[in-house]
PDB file of N, CA, C and O in Angstrom:
ATOM      1  N   UNK A   1       0.873  -0.808  -0.234  1.00  0.00           N
ATOM      2  CA  UNK A   1       0.156  -0.239   0.035  1.00  0.00           C
ATOM      3  C   UNK A   1       0.627   1.345  -0.009  1.00  0.00           C
ATOM      4  O   UNK A   1       1.195   1.742   1.008  1.00  0.00           O
ATOM      5  N   UNK A   2       0.525   1.883  -0.624  1.00  0.00           N
ATOM      6  CA  UNK A   2       1.500   3.316  -1.148  1.00  0.00           C
ATOM      7  C   UNK A   2       1.452   4.063  -0.287  1.00  0.00           C
ATOM      8  O   UNK A   2       0.301   4.353   0.038  1.00  0.00           O
ATOM      9  N   UNK A   3       2.702   4.822   0.599  1.00  0.00           N
ATOM     10  CA  UNK A   3       2.339   5.803   1.881  1.00  0.00           C
ATOM     11  C   UNK A   3       2.906   5.077   2.875  1.00  0.00           C
ATOM     12  O   UNK A   3       3.873   5.679   3.341  1.00  0.00           O
ATOM     13  N   UNK A   4       2.689   3.963   3.425  1.00  0.00           N
ATOM     14  CA  UNK A   4       2.408   3.138   4.567  1.00  0.00           C
ATOM     15  C   UNK A   4       3.939   2.206   4.672  1.00  0.00           C
ATOM     16  O   UNK A   4       4.092   1.167   5.315  1.00  0.00           O
ATOM     17  N   UNK A   5       4.923   2.887   3.884  1.00  0.00           N
ATOM     18  CA  UNK A   5       6.212   2.000   4.647  1.00  0.00           C
ATOM     19  C   UNK A   5       6.634   2.125   5.569  1.00  0.00           C
ATOM     20  O   UNK A   5       7.332   1.117   5.679  1.00  0.00           O
ATOM     21  N   UNK A   6       6.770   2.782   6.580  1.00  0.00           N
ATOM     22  CA  UNK A   6       6.718   2.964   7.700  1.00  0.00           C
ATOM     23  C   UNK A   6       5.909   2.145   8.577  1.00  0.00           C
ATOM     24  O   UNK A   6       6.340   1.833   9.687  1.00  0.00           O
ATOM     25  N   UNK A   7       4.719   1.755   8.151  1.00  0.00           N
ATOM     26  CA  UNK A   7       4.160   0.938   8.895  1.00  0.00           C
ATOM     27  C   UNK A   7       4.599  -0.287   8.539  1.00  0.00           C
ATOM     28  O   UNK A   7       5.466  -0.589   9.359  1.00  0.00           O
ATOM     29  N   UNK A   8       4.444  -1.255   7.655  1.00  0.00           N
ATOM     30  CA  UNK A   8       5.110  -2.065   7.255  1.00  0.00           C
ATOM     31  C   UNK A   8       6.910  -2.400   7.783  1.00  0.00           C
ATOM     32  O   UNK A   8       7.350  -3.547   7.847  1.00  0.00           O
ATOM     33  N   UNK A   9       7.504  -1.515   8.018  1.00  0.00           N
ATOM     34  CA  UNK A   9       8.625  -1.529   8.843  1.00  0.00           C
ATOM     35  C   UNK A   9       8.398  -1.841  10.107  1.00  0.00           C
ATOM     36  O   UNK A   9       8.756  -2.941  10.530  1.00  0.00           O
ATOM     37  N   UNK A  10       7.628  -0.719  11.094  1.00  0.00           N
ATOM     38  CA  UNK A  10       7.616  -1.707  12.195  1.00  0.00           C
ATOM     39  C   UNK A  10       6.700  -2.209  12.708  1.00  0.00           C
ATOM     40  O   UNK A  10       6.279  -2.047  13.854  1.00  0.00           O
ATOM     41  N   UNK A  11       6.286  -2.925  11.804  1.00  0.00           N
ATOM     42  CA  UNK A  11       5.378  -4.074  11.727  1.00  0.00           C
ATOM     43  C   UNK A  11       6.444  -5.756  11.338  1.00  0.00           C
ATOM     44  O   UNK A  11       5.995  -6.902  11.340  1.00  0.00           O
ATOM     45  N   UNK A  12       7.517  -5.431  11.123  1.00  0.00           N
ATOM     46  CA  UNK A  12       8.150  -6.349  10.772  1.00  0.00           C
ATOM     47  C   UNK A  12      10.016  -5.997  11.414  1.00  0.00           C
ATOM     48  O   UNK A  12      11.054  -6.009  10.753  1.00  0.00           O
ATOM     49  N   UNK A  13       9.862  -5.783  12.554  1.00  0.00           N
ATOM     50  CA  UNK A  13      11.275  -5.396  13.211  1.00  0.00           C
ATOM     51  C   UNK A  13      12.041  -6.793  13.296  1.00  0.00           C
ATOM     52  O   UNK A  13      13.089  -7.039  12.700  1.00  0.00           O
ATOM     53  N   UNK A  14      11.455  -7.535  14.005  1.00  0.00           N
ATOM     54  CA  UNK A  14      12.416  -8.846  13.934  1.00  0.00           C
ATOM     55  C   UNK A  14      12.605  -9.548  12.654  1.00  0.00           C
ATOM     56  O   UNK A  14      13.260 -10.589  12.691  1.00  0.00           O
ATOM     57  N   UNK A  15      12.124  -9.134  11.502  1.00  0.00           N
ATOM     58  CA  UNK A  15      12.902  -9.645  10.238  1.00  0.00           C
ATOM     59  C   UNK A  15      13.861  -8.457   9.918  1.00  0.00           C
ATOM     60  O   UNK A  15      14.864  -8.770   9.277  1.00  0.00           O
ATOM     61  N   UNK A  16      13.726  -7.219  10.239  1.00  0.00           N
ATOM     62  CA  UNK A  16      14.870  -6.540   9.738  1.00  0.00           C
ATOM     63  C   UNK A  16      15.848  -6.268  10.607  1.00  0.00           C
ATOM     64  O   UNK A  16      16.692  -5.414  10.337  1.00  0.00           O
ATOM     65  N   UNK A  17      15.866  -7.021  11.868  1.00  0.00           N
ATOM     66  CA  UNK A  17      16.855  -7.020  12.321  1.00  0.00           C
ATOM     67  C   UNK A  17      17.677  -8.413  12.151  1.00  0.00           C
ATOM     68  O   UNK A  17      18.640  -8.630  12.886  1.00  0.00           O
ATOM     69  N   UNK A  18      17.368  -9.126  11.399  1.00  0.00           N
ATOM     70  CA  UNK A  18      17.604 -10.280  10.676  1.00  0.00           C
ATOM     71  C   UNK A  18      18.537  -9.920   9.466  1.00  0.00           C
ATOM     72  O   UNK A  18      19.511 -10.479   8.962  1.00  0.00           O
ATOM     73  N   UNK A  19      17.930  -8.895   9.233  1.00  0.00           N
ATOM     74  CA  UNK A  19      18.402  -8.270   7.263  1.00  0.00           C
ATOM     75  C   UNK A  19      20.199  -7.596   7.843  1.00  0.00           C
ATOM     76  O   UNK A  19      20.898  -7.323   8.819  1.00  0.00           O
ATOM     77  N   UNK A  20      20.133  -7.644   6.285  1.00  0.00           N
ATOM     78  CA  UNK A  20      21.944  -7.349   6.339  1.00  0.00           C
ATOM     79  C   UNK A  20      21.717  -5.812   5.485  1.00  0.00           C
ATOM     80  O   UNK A  20      22.139  -4.696   5.791  1.00  0.00           O
ATOM     81  N   UNK A  21      20.656  -6.365   3.993  1.00  0.00           N
ATOM     82  CA  UNK A  21      20.378  -5.089   3.067  1.00  0.00           C
ATOM     83  C   UNK A  21      18.556  -4.847   2.884  1.00  0.00           C
ATOM     84  O   UNK A  21      17.739  -5.744   2.671  1.00  0.00           O
ATOM     85  N   UNK A  22      18.289  -3.457   3.032  1.00  0.00           N
ATOM     86  CA  UNK A  22      16.711  -3.654   2.900  1.00  0.00           C
ATOM     87  C   UNK A  22      16.997  -2.576   1.827  1.00  0.00           C
ATOM     88  O   UNK A  22      17.945  -1.798   1.931  1.00  0.00           O
ATOM     89  N   UNK A  23      15.945  -2.568   0.574  1.00  0.00           N
ATOM     90  CA  UNK A  23      15.842  -1.176  -0.492  1.00  0.00           C
ATOM     91  C   UNK A  23      14.322  -1.240  -0.060  1.00  0.00           C
ATOM     92  O   UNK A  23      13.601  -2.191   0.243  1.00  0.00           O
ATOM     93  N   UNK A  24      14.180  -0.372  -0.112  1.00  0.00           N
ATOM     94  CA  UNK A  24      12.988   0.598   0.604  1.00  0.00           C
ATOM     95  C   UNK A  24      12.626   2.013  -0.456  1.00  0.00           C
ATOM     96  O   UNK A  24      13.480   2.815  -0.834  1.00  0.00           O
ATOM     97  N   UNK A  25      11.106   2.065  -0.812  1.00  0.00           N
ATOM     98  CA  UNK A  25      10.770   3.094  -1.403  1.00  0.00           C
ATOM     99  C   UNK A  25      10.693   4.209  -0.967  1.00  0.00           C
ATOM    100  O   UNK A  25       9.585   4.432  -0.478  1.00  0.00           O
ATOM    101  N   UNK A  26      11.338   4.974  -0.924  1.00  0.00           N
ATOM    102  CA  UNK A  26      10.927   6.040  -0.557  1.00  0.00           C
ATOM    103  C   UNK A  26      10.915   7.503  -1.273  1.00  0.00           C
ATOM    104  O   UNK A  26      11.344   7.779  -2.393  1.00  0.00           O
ATOM    105  N   UNK A  27      10.322   8.338  -0.347  1.00  0.00           N
ATOM    106  CA  UNK A  27       9.458   9.982  -1.431  1.00  0.00           C
ATOM    107  C   UNK A  27      10.235  11.441  -0.934  1.00  0.00           C
ATOM    108  O   UNK A  27      10.194  11.673   0.274  1.00  0.00           O
ATOM    109  N   UNK A  28      10.571  11.910  -1.357  1.00  0.00           N
ATOM    110  CA  UNK A  28      11.007  13.255  -1.232  1.00  0.00           C
ATOM    111  C   UNK A  28      10.191  13.941  -0.999  1.00  0.00           C
ATOM    112  O   UNK A  28      10.325  14.718  -0.054  1.00  0.00           O
ATOM    113  N   UNK A  29       9.325  13.932  -1.566  1.00  0.00           N
ATOM    114  CA  UNK A  29       7.962  15.184  -1.677  1.00  0.00           C
ATOM    115  C   UNK A  29       6.883  14.231  -1.002  1.00  0.00           C
ATOM    116  O   UNK A  29       7.113  13.022  -1.035  1.00  0.00           O
ATOM    117  N   UNK A  30       5.655  14.716  -0.358  1.00  0.00           N
ATOM    118  CA  UNK A  30       4.974  14.396   0.330  1.00  0.00           C
ATOM    119  C   UNK A  30       3.843  13.855  -0.802  1.00  0.00           C
ATOM    120  O   UNK A  30       3.190  14.726  -1.377  1.00  0.00           O
ATOM    121  N   UNK A  31       3.649  12.750  -1.062  1.00  0.00           N
ATOM    122  CA  UNK A  31       3.140  12.061  -2.455  1.00  0.00           C
ATOM    123  C   UNK A  31       1.451  11.606  -1.814  1.00  0.00           C
ATOM    124  O   UNK A  31       0.483  11.624  -2.573  1.00  0.00           O
ATOM    125  N   UNK A  32       1.355  11.311  -0.687  1.00  0.00           N
ATOM    126  CA  UNK A  32       0.616  10.413   0.111  1.00  0.00           C
ATOM    127  C   UNK A  32       0.451  11.006   1.400  1.00  0.00           C
ATOM    128  O   UNK A  32       1.506  11.074   2.030  1.00  0.00           O
ATOM    129  N   UNK A  33      -0.851  11.585   2.144  1.00  0.00           N
ATOM    130  CA  UNK A  33      -1.114  12.494   3.379  1.00  0.00           C
ATOM    131  C   UNK A  33      -0.616  11.284   4.387  1.00  0.00           C
ATOM    132  O   UNK A  33      -0.932  10.098   4.478  1.00  0.00           O
ATOM    133  N   UNK A  34       0.340  12.162   5.125  1.00  0.00           N
ATOM    134  CA  UNK A  34       1.176  11.463   6.587  1.00  0.00           C
ATOM    135  C   UNK A  34       1.938  10.550   6.080  1.00  0.00           C
ATOM    136  O   UNK A  34       1.966   9.570   6.824  1.00  0.00           O
ATOM    137  N   UNK A  35       2.604  10.420   5.098  1.00  0.00           N
ATOM    138  CA  UNK A  35       3.602   9.467   4.754  1.00  0.00           C
ATOM    139  C   UNK A  35       4.819  10.045   5.197  1.00  0.00           C
ATOM    140  O   UNK A  35       5.067  11.236   5.012  1.00  0.00           O
ATOM    141  N   UNK A  36       5.601   9.251   5.780  1.00  0.00           N
ATOM    142  CA  UNK A  36       6.969   9.943   6.513  1.00  0.00           C
ATOM    143  C   UNK A  36       7.553   9.714   4.766  1.00  0.00           C
ATOM    144  O   UNK A  36       7.245   8.960   3.842  1.00  0.00           O
ATOM    145  N   UNK A  37       8.671  10.973   4.998  1.00  0.00           N
ATOM    146  CA  UNK A  37      10.059  11.378   3.451  1.00  0.00           C
ATOM    147  C   UNK A  37      11.277  10.937   3.812  1.00  0.00           C
ATOM    148  O   UNK A  37      11.412  10.451   4.935  1.00  0.00           O
ATOM    149  N   UNK A  38      12.005  10.998   3.225  1.00  0.00           N
ATOM    150  CA  UNK A  38      13.104  10.568   2.899  1.00  0.00           C
ATOM    151  C   UNK A  38      14.085  10.468   4.571  1.00  0.00           C
ATOM    152  O   UNK A  38      14.554   9.424   5.025  1.00  0.00           O
ATOM    153  N   UNK A  39      14.181  11.777   5.189  1.00  0.00           N
ATOM    154  CA  UNK A  39      14.992  11.882   6.062  1.00  0.00           C
ATOM    155  C   UNK A  39      14.459  11.370   7.658  1.00  0.00           C
ATOM    156  O   UNK A  39      15.011  11.254   8.752  1.00  0.00           O
ATOM    157  N   UNK A  40      12.922  11.118   7.065  1.00  0.00           N
ATOM    158  CA  UNK A  40      12.226  10.077   8.324  1.00  0.00           C
ATOM    159  C   UNK A  40      12.907   8.644   8.401  1.00  0.00           C
ATOM    160  O   UNK A  40      13.444   8.064   9.345  1.00  0.00           O
ATOM    161  N   UNK A  41      12.639   8.178   6.723  1.00  0.00           N
ATOM    162  CA  UNK A  41      12.808   6.863   6.927  1.00  0.00           C
ATOM    163  C   UNK A  41      14.108   6.387   6.952  1.00  0.00           C
ATOM    164  O   UNK A  41      14.355   5.192   7.115  1.00  0.00           O
ATOM    165  N   UNK A  42      15.069   7.349   6.783  1.00  0.00           N
ATOM    166  CA  UNK A  42      16.059   7.031   6.675  1.00  0.00           C
ATOM    167  C   UNK A  42      16.866   6.811   8.106  1.00  0.00           C
ATOM    168  O   UNK A  42      17.734   6.000   8.431  1.00  0.00           O
ATOM    169  N   UNK A  43      16.080   8.084   8.952  1.00  0.00           N
ATOM    170  CA  UNK A  43      16.271   7.647  10.623  1.00  0.00           C
ATOM    171  C   UNK A  43      16.078   6.465  11.173  1.00  0.00           C
ATOM    172  O   UNK A  43      16.792   5.840  11.956  1.00  0.00           O
ATOM    173  N   UNK A  44      14.707   6.118  10.543  1.00  0.00           N
ATOM    174  CA  UNK A  44      13.958   4.896  11.086  1.00  0.00           C
ATOM    175  C   UNK A  44      15.032   3.731  10.865  1.00  0.00           C
ATOM    176  O   UNK A  44      15.113   2.841  11.711  1.00  0.00           O
ATOM    177  N   UNK A  45      16.008   3.727   9.529  1.00  0.00           N
ATOM    178  CA  UNK A  45      16.780   2.662   9.095  1.00  0.00           C
ATOM    179  C   UNK A  45      17.630   2.658  10.245  1.00  0.00           C
ATOM    180  O   UNK A  45      17.852   1.696  10.980  1.00  0.00           O
ATOM    181  N   UNK A  46      18.224   4.175  10.364  1.00  0.00           N
ATOM    182  CA  UNK A  46      20.027   4.164  11.146  1.00  0.00           C
ATOM    183  C   UNK A  46      19.347   3.833  12.334  1.00  0.00           C
ATOM    184  O   UNK A  46      19.860   2.736  12.555  1.00  0.00           O
ATOM    185  N   UNK A  47      18.594   4.010  13.200  1.00  0.00           N
ATOM    186  CA  UNK A  47      17.825   3.496  14.679  1.00  0.00           C
ATOM    187  C   UNK A  47      18.102   2.214  14.784  1.00  0.00           C
ATOM    188  O   UNK A  47      18.504   1.690  15.823  1.00  0.00           O
ATOM    189  N   UNK A  48      17.790   1.294  13.105  1.00  0.00           N
ATOM    190  CA  UNK A  48      18.017   0.098  13.025  1.00  0.00           C
ATOM    191  C   UNK A  48      19.837  -0.484  13.011  1.00  0.00           C
ATOM    192  O   UNK A  48      20.300  -1.612  13.179  1.00  0.00           O
ATOM    193  N   UNK A  49      20.205   0.237  12.862  1.00  0.00           N
ATOM    194  CA  UNK A  49      21.829  -0.170  12.497  1.00  0.00           C
ATOM    195  C   UNK A  49      22.449   0.137  10.887  1.00  0.00           C
ATOM    196  O   UNK A  49      23.553  -0.067  10.381  1.00  0.00           O
ATOM    197  N   UNK A  50      21.320   0.657  10.425  1.00  0.00           N
ATOM    198  CA  UNK A  50      21.820   0.776   8.967  1.00  0.00           C
ATOM    199  C   UNK A  50      22.159   1.741   8.359  1.00  0.00           C
ATOM    200  O   UNK A  50      21.687   2.705   8.961  1.00  0.00           O
ATOM    201  N   UNK A  51      22.816   2.130   7.339  1.00  0.00           N
ATOM    202  CA  UNK A  51      23.724   3.224   6.714  1.00  0.00           C
ATOM    203  C   UNK A  51      23.107   3.629   5.237  1.00  0.00           C
ATOM    204  O   UNK A  51      23.398   2.712   4.470  1.00  0.00           O
ATOM    205  N   UNK A  52      22.356   4.669   4.543  1.00  0.00           N
ATOM    206  CA  UNK A  52      21.753   4.920   3.563  1.00  0.00           C
ATOM    207  C   UNK A  52      23.245   4.460   2.532  1.00  0.00           C
ATOM    208  O   UNK A  52      24.370   4.742   2.946  1.00  0.00           O
ATOM    209  N   UNK A  53      23.080   3.886   1.460  1.00  0.00           N
ATOM    210  CA  UNK A  53      23.852   3.700   0.456  1.00  0.00           C
ATOM    211  C   UNK A  53      23.482   4.458  -0.989  1.00  0.00           C
ATOM    212  O   UNK A  53      24.363   4.631  -1.831  1.00  0.00           O
ATOM    213  N   UNK A  54      22.522   4.762  -1.139  1.00  0.00           N
ATOM    214  CA  UNK A  54      22.543   5.217  -2.560  1.00  0.00           C
ATOM    215  C   UNK A  54      20.735   4.829  -2.980  1.00  0.00           C
ATOM    216  O   UNK A  54      19.926   4.138  -2.361  1.00  0.00           O
ATOM    217  N   UNK A  55      20.619   5.447  -4.008  1.00  0.00           N
ATOM    218  CA  UNK A  55      18.609   5.087  -4.203  1.00  0.00           C
ATOM    219  C   UNK A  55      19.172   4.655  -5.863  1.00  0.00           C
ATOM    220  O   UNK A  55      20.041   5.180  -6.559  1.00  0.00           O
ATOM    221  N   UNK A  56      18.445   3.710  -6.071  1.00  0.00           N
ATOM    222  CA  UNK A  56      17.960   3.239  -7.924  1.00  0.00           C
ATOM    223  C   UNK A  56      16.750   3.712  -7.916  1.00  0.00           C
ATOM    224  O   UNK A  56      16.120   4.382  -7.097  1.00  0.00           O
ATOM    225  N   UNK A  57      16.465   3.196  -9.120  1.00  0.00           N
ATOM    226  CA  UNK A  57      14.798   3.314 -10.042  1.00  0.00           C
ATOM    227  C   UNK A  57      14.071   4.862  -9.575  1.00  0.00           C
ATOM    228  O   UNK A  57      12.979   4.818  -9.008  1.00  0.00           O
ATOM    229  N   UNK A  58      14.550   5.847  -9.769  1.00  0.00           N
ATOM    230  CA  UNK A  58      14.040   7.333  -9.465  1.00  0.00           C
ATOM    231  C   UNK A  58      12.504   7.977 -10.520  1.00  0.00           C
ATOM    232  O   UNK A  58      12.432   8.089 -11.743  1.00  0.00           O
ATOM    233  N   UNK A  59      11.659   8.233  -9.667  1.00  0.00           N
ATOM    234  CA  UNK A  59      10.959   8.591 -10.286  1.00  0.00           C
ATOM    235  C   UNK A  59      10.809  10.062 -10.098  1.00  0.00           C
ATOM    236  O   UNK A  59      10.976  10.454  -8.943  1.00  0.00           O
ATOM    237  N   UNK A  60      10.476  11.113 -11.171  1.00  0.00           N
ATOM    238  CA  UNK A  60      10.593  12.573 -11.367  1.00  0.00           C
ATOM    239  C   UNK A  60       9.545  12.964 -11.991  1.00  0.00           C
ATOM    240  O   UNK A  60       9.115  12.386 -12.990  1.00  0.00           O
ATOM    241  N   UNK A  61       8.963  14.102 -11.413  1.00  0.00           N
ATOM    242  CA  UNK A  61       8.243  15.249 -11.657  1.00  0.00           C
ATOM    243  C   UNK A  61       7.900  15.169 -13.658  1.00  0.00           C
ATOM    244  O   UNK A  61       8.794  14.970 -14.480  1.00  0.00           O
ATOM    245  N   UNK A  62       6.799  15.329 -13.916  1.00  0.00           N
ATOM    246  CA  UNK A  62       6.775  14.981 -15.584  1.00  0.00           C
ATOM    247  C   UNK A  62       6.948  16.651 -15.958  1.00  0.00           C
ATOM    248  O   UNK A  62       7.060  16.888 -17.161  1.00  0.00           O
ATOM    249  N   UNK A  63       6.976  17.712 -15.110  1.00  0.00           N
ATOM    250  CA  UNK A  63       6.930  18.730 -15.630  1.00  0.00           C
ATOM    251  C   UNK A  63       7.978  19.404 -15.262  1.00  0.00           C
ATOM    252  O   UNK A  63       8.059  20.404 -15.976  1.00  0.00           O
ATOM    253  N   UNK A  64       9.203  19.332 -14.159  1.00  0.00           N
ATOM    254  CA  UNK A  64      10.061  20.012 -13.617  1.00  0.00           C
ATOM    255  C   UNK A  64      11.039  19.145 -13.515  1.00  0.00           C
ATOM    256  O   UNK A  64      12.125  19.399 -12.994  1.00  0.00           O
ATOM    257  N   UNK A  65      10.694  18.008 -14.035  1.00  0.00           N
ATOM    258  CA  UNK A  65      12.008  16.830 -13.568  1.00  0.00           C
ATOM    259  C   UNK A  65      12.731  16.765 -12.004  1.00  0.00           C
ATOM    260  O   UNK A  65      13.794  16.188 -11.777  1.00  0.00           O
ATOM    261  N   UNK A  66      12.171  17.256 -11.314  1.00  0.00           N
ATOM    262  CA  UNK A  66      12.910  17.038  -9.949  1.00  0.00           C
ATOM    263  C   UNK A  66      12.422  15.531  -9.303  1.00  0.00           C
ATOM    264  O   UNK A  66      11.279  15.078  -9.374  1.00  0.00           O
ATOM    265  N   UNK A  67      13.693  14.827  -8.603  1.00  0.00           N
ATOM    266  CA  UNK A  67      13.294  13.060  -7.728  1.00  0.00           C
ATOM    267  C   UNK A  67      12.022  13.597  -6.822  1.00  0.00           C
ATOM    268  O   UNK A  67      12.001  14.540  -6.030  1.00  0.00           O
ATOM    269  N   UNK A  68      10.841  12.573  -7.246  1.00  0.00           N
ATOM    270  CA  UNK A  68      10.090  12.734  -6.608  1.00  0.00           C
ATOM    271  C   UNK A  68      10.012  11.512  -5.674  1.00  0.00           C
ATOM    272  O   UNK A  68       9.570  11.697  -4.540  1.00  0.00           O
ATOM    273  N   UNK A  69      10.328  10.513  -5.978  1.00  0.00           N
ATOM    274  CA  UNK A  69      10.723   9.176  -4.903  1.00  0.00           C
ATOM    275  C   UNK A  69      11.798   8.519  -5.449  1.00  0.00           C
ATOM    276  O   UNK A  69      12.267   9.018  -6.471  1.00  0.00           O
ATOM    277  N   UNK A  70      12.361   7.401  -4.963  1.00  0.00           N
ATOM    278  CA  UNK A  70      13.281   6.261  -5.545  1.00  0.00           C
ATOM    279  C   UNK A  70      13.154   4.656  -4.577  1.00  0.00           C
ATOM    280  O   UNK A  70      12.284   4.547  -3.713  1.00  0.00           O
ATOM    281  N   UNK A  71      13.984   3.684  -4.833  1.00  0.00           N
ATOM    282  CA  UNK A  71      14.375   2.556  -4.316  1.00  0.00           C
ATOM    283  C   UNK A  71      15.581   3.095  -3.574  1.00  0.00           C
ATOM    284  O   UNK A  71      16.649   3.368  -4.123  1.00  0.00           O
ATOM    285  N   UNK A  72      15.274   3.253  -2.024  1.00  0.00           N
ATOM    286  CA  UNK A  72      16.293   3.397  -1.024  1.00  0.00           C
ATOM    287  C   UNK A  72      17.036   2.321  -0.510  1.00  0.00           C
ATOM    288  O   UNK A  72      16.447   1.490   0.182  1.00  0.00           O
ATOM    289  N   UNK A  73      18.752   2.155  -0.839  1.00  0.00           N
ATOM    290  CA  UNK A  73      19.506   1.149  -0.569  1.00  0.00           C
ATOM    291  C   UNK A  73      20.080   1.413   0.604  1.00  0.00           C
ATOM    292  O   UNK A  73      20.855   2.369   0.625  1.00  0.00           O
ATOM    293  N   UNK A  74      19.876   0.734   1.713  1.00  0.00           N
ATOM    294  CA  UNK A  74      20.477   0.595   3.352  1.00  0.00           C
ATOM    295  C   UNK A  74      20.794  -0.327   3.588  1.00  0.00           C
ATOM    296  O   UNK A  74      19.984  -1.229   3.378  1.00  0.00           O
ATOM    297  N   UNK A  75      22.000  -0.662   4.105  1.00  0.00           N
ATOM    298  CA  UNK A  75      23.173  -1.809   4.851  1.00  0.00           C
ATOM    299  C   UNK A  75      23.191  -1.557   6.024  1.00  0.00           C
ATOM    300  O   UNK A  75      23.275  -0.444   6.543  1.00  0.00           O
ATOM    301  N   UNK A  76      23.098  -2.778   6.622  1.00  0.00           N
ATOM    302  CA  UNK A  76      23.545  -2.649   7.878  1.00  0.00           C
ATOM    303  C   UNK A  76      25.077  -2.490   8.261  1.00  0.00           C
ATOM    304  O   UNK A  76      25.904  -3.053   7.544  1.00  0.00           O
ATOM    305  N   UNK A  77      25.437  -1.852   9.206  1.00  0.00           N
ATOM    306  CA  UNK A  77      26.534  -1.295   9.325  1.00  0.00           C
ATOM    307  C   UNK A  77      27.237  -2.776  10.047  1.00  0.00           C
ATOM    308  O   UNK A  77      26.581  -3.811  10.163  1.00  0.00           O
ATOM    309  N   UNK A  78      28.638  -2.641  10.476  1.00  0.00           N
ATOM    310  CA  UNK A  78      29.178  -3.704  10.767  1.00  0.00           C
ATOM    311  C   UNK A  78      30.338  -3.380  11.749  1.00  0.00           C
ATOM    312  O   UNK A  78      31.149  -2.736  11.083  1.00  0.00           O
ATOM    313  N   UNK A  79      30.594  -3.459  12.457  1.00  0.00           N
ATOM    314  CA  UNK A  79      32.219  -2.988  13.071  1.00  0.00           C
ATOM    315  C   UNK A  79      33.368  -3.857  12.789  1.00  0.00           C
ATOM    316  O   UNK A  79      33.605  -4.822  13.514  1.00  0.00           O
ATOM    317  N   UNK A  80      34.397  -3.439  11.344  1.00  0.00           N
ATOM    318  CA  UNK A  80      35.662  -4.340  11.101  1.00  0.00           C
ATOM    319  C   UNK A  80      36.160  -4.962  12.211  1.00  0.00           C
ATOM    320  O   UNK A  80      37.150  -5.688  12.120  1.00  0.00           O
TER     321      UNK A  80
END
């Protein structure tokens, strides 16, 4: 369901504890009422030990070309 990515993450905490890499659709602008944007989603993953490593598959505004959303890649940070 669009705009509920944060609810999915919160509901799957045990799964995310085991994950090493997560790819999650994030938005840079509010496309759905009440959705969390990139900064809040990034902080949520950061609090679980992940770091943002880049984005793929961006979607752009059809008139002005600004990026609206993308699939963000988060990788669990490990101490070497």
